[in-house]
C-alpha positions in Angstrom: -98.9 67.4 -246.7 -100.3 70.6 -245.1 -102.1 71.0 -241.8 -104.8 73.6 -241.4 -108.0 74.4 -239.4 -111.0 72.4 -240.5 -113.5 74.2 -242.8 -117.2 73.6 -243.1 -116.7 71.8 -246.4 -114.4 69.3 -244.6 -117.0 68.0 -242.2 -118.2 65.0 -244.2 -114.7 63.9 -245.0 -113.6 64.2 -241.4 -116.5 61.9 -240.4 -115.6 59.4 -243.0 -111.9 59.3 -242.1 -112.6 59.1 -238.4 -115.1 56.2 -238.8 -112.7 54.3 -241.2 -109.7 54.9 -239.0 -111.3 53.3 -235.9 -113.3 50.6 -237.7 -112.5 47.3 -236.1 -110.0 48.6 -233.7 -110.2 46.6 -230.4 -109.9 49.8 -228.3 -112.6 51.7 -230.3 -116.0 52.5 -229.0 -117.2 52.9 -232.6 -118.5 56.4 -231.7 -115.4 58.5 -232.5 -116.9 60.2 -235.6 -120.1 61.0 -233.6 -117.9 62.4 -230.7 -116.3 64.8 -233.1 -119.7 65.8 -234.5 -121.1 66.3 -231.0 -118.1 68.4 -230.0 -118.5 70.5 -233.1 -122.3 70.9 -232.5 -121.6 72.0 -228.9 -119.0 74.5 -229.9 -116.4 72.6 -227.9 -113.8 72.0 -230.5 -111.0 74.1 -229.3 -108.9 72.9 -232.2 -110.0 70.8 -235.1 -107.2 70.3 -237.6 -106.9 68.4 -240.9 -103.9 67.1 -242.8 -104.3 67.4 -246.5 -102.4 65.9 -249.4 -100.9 68.0 -252.1 -104.1 67.6 -254.1 -106.1 69.1 -251.2 -107.7 65.8 -250.1 -108.1 65.3 -246.3 -105.9 62.5 -245.1 -106.2 63.0 -241.3 -107.9 64.9 -238.5 -107.3 65.7 -234.9 -109.6 67.2 -232.2 -108.8 69.0 -229.0 -111.5 70.0 -226.5 -111.6 71.3 -222.9 -111.4 68.9 -220.0 -112.3 69.4 -216.4 -110.2 68.3 -213.5 -112.1 67.7 -210.2 -115.1 69.2 -211.9 -113.3 72.5 -212.6 -112.7 73.9 -216.1 -109.3 75.4 -216.6 -106.7 75.6 -219.4 -106.3 71.9 -219.9 -107.4 70.2 -223.1 -108.1 66.6 -224.2 -106.5 65.3 -227.3 -108.6 63.0 -229.4 -109.8 61.5 -231.4 -106.9 61.6 -233.9 -107.6 59.8 -237.2 -105.7 59.0 -240.4 -107.0 57.4 -243.6 -106.3 53.7 -243.0 -104.1 53.1 -246.0 -101.9 56.0 -244.9 -101.5 55.1 -241.2 -98.0 54.7 -239.8 -96.5 57.2 -242.2 -96.2 60.2 -239.7 -99.5 62.0 -240.5 -100.9 61.4 -237.0 -97.7 62.5 -235.4 -97.6 65.6 -237.5 -101.2 66.5 -236.5 -100.3 65.9 -232.8 -97.2 68.1 -232.9 -99.0 70.9 -234.7 -102.0 70.7 -232.3 -99.7 70.8 -229.3 -97.9 73.8 -230.7 -101.2 75.6 -231.3 -102.4 74.7 -227.7 -99.2 76.3 -226.4 -99.8 79.4 -228.5 -103.3 79.6 -226.9 -101.6 79.7 -223.5 -102.9 76.3 -222.5 -101.6 74.7 -219.3 -101.5 71.3 -220.9 -103.1 68.4 -222.6 -104.6 65.1 -221.4 -105.4 61.9 -223.4 -106.3 58.3 -223.1 -104.1 56.3 -225.3 -101.1 54.0 -225.7 -98.2 55.1 -223.5 -95.6 53.6 -225.8 -96.8 55.8 -228.7 -97.7 59.0 -226.9 -94.5 59.1 -224.8 -92.8 60.1 -228.1 -94.6 63.5 -227.8 -93.7 64.0 -224.1 -96.9 62.5 -222.5 -96.5 60.7 -219.2 -98.8 58.6 -217.1 -99.4 60.1 -213.8 -101.0 58.2 -210.9 -102.2 61.5 -209.3 -104.7 61.8 -212.3 -107.7 59.5 -212.5 -110.5 58.9 -214.9 -113.8 57.8 -213.5 -112.2 57.8 -210.1 -109.6 55.2 -211.1 -105.9 55.6 -212.2 -105.0 54.2 -215.5 -101.6 53.9 -217.3 -103.5 55.0 -220.5 -104.5 58.4 -218.9 -101.5 60.6 -219.8 -100.7 64.3 -219.5 -98.3 66.8 -221.0 -97.6 70.0 -219.1 -97.2 73.0 -221.3 -96.8 75.5 -218.4 -97.3 75.5 -214.7 -97.6 72.5 -212.4 -99.1 69.1 -213.3 -102.7 68.7 -212.3 -104.0 66.3 -209.7 -107.5 64.8 -209.5 -110.2 63.2 -211.6 -110.4 64.1 -215.3 -113.7 64.5 -217.1 -114.1 65.0 -220.8 -116.9 67.1 -222.5 -120.3 65.4 -222.4 -120.0 64.8 -226.2 -117.7 61.9 -225.3 -120.8 60.1 -223.8 -122.5 59.7 -227.1 -123.9 56.2 -227.6 
């Protein structure tokens, strides 16, 4: 498996994998593929990485985009969605995409990364829940952060408007 930046010819496969990865998931909004497309269209994909098999087929995708804290843009980024072809899930592809994405964020001099997700899974990558961060004005154990440099942020997190697609 190799991880690389997305290319224009990857866009259709990314949409298909993202839709399939979240199909029927109880926590899914069903809009994840449209979110990635809206982020791309808005020029808000800070990182968009794909995992490819040895034959070059795309097997997974991860997106990172800017977030605001207390309405202020900074050097914090949101992770997600992360998607893996359903038949290859739970084989380390998603974890490899996360690790590579976080390393690339650090190389971009990012302060950190924020996500909404399962604390039991994302704690393996160093993410922690932090009651001083809120989403929609409310704390959530699913809202997690990973500090890459500096101090942890405090306040209300908002994602790019692309996350509001219906």
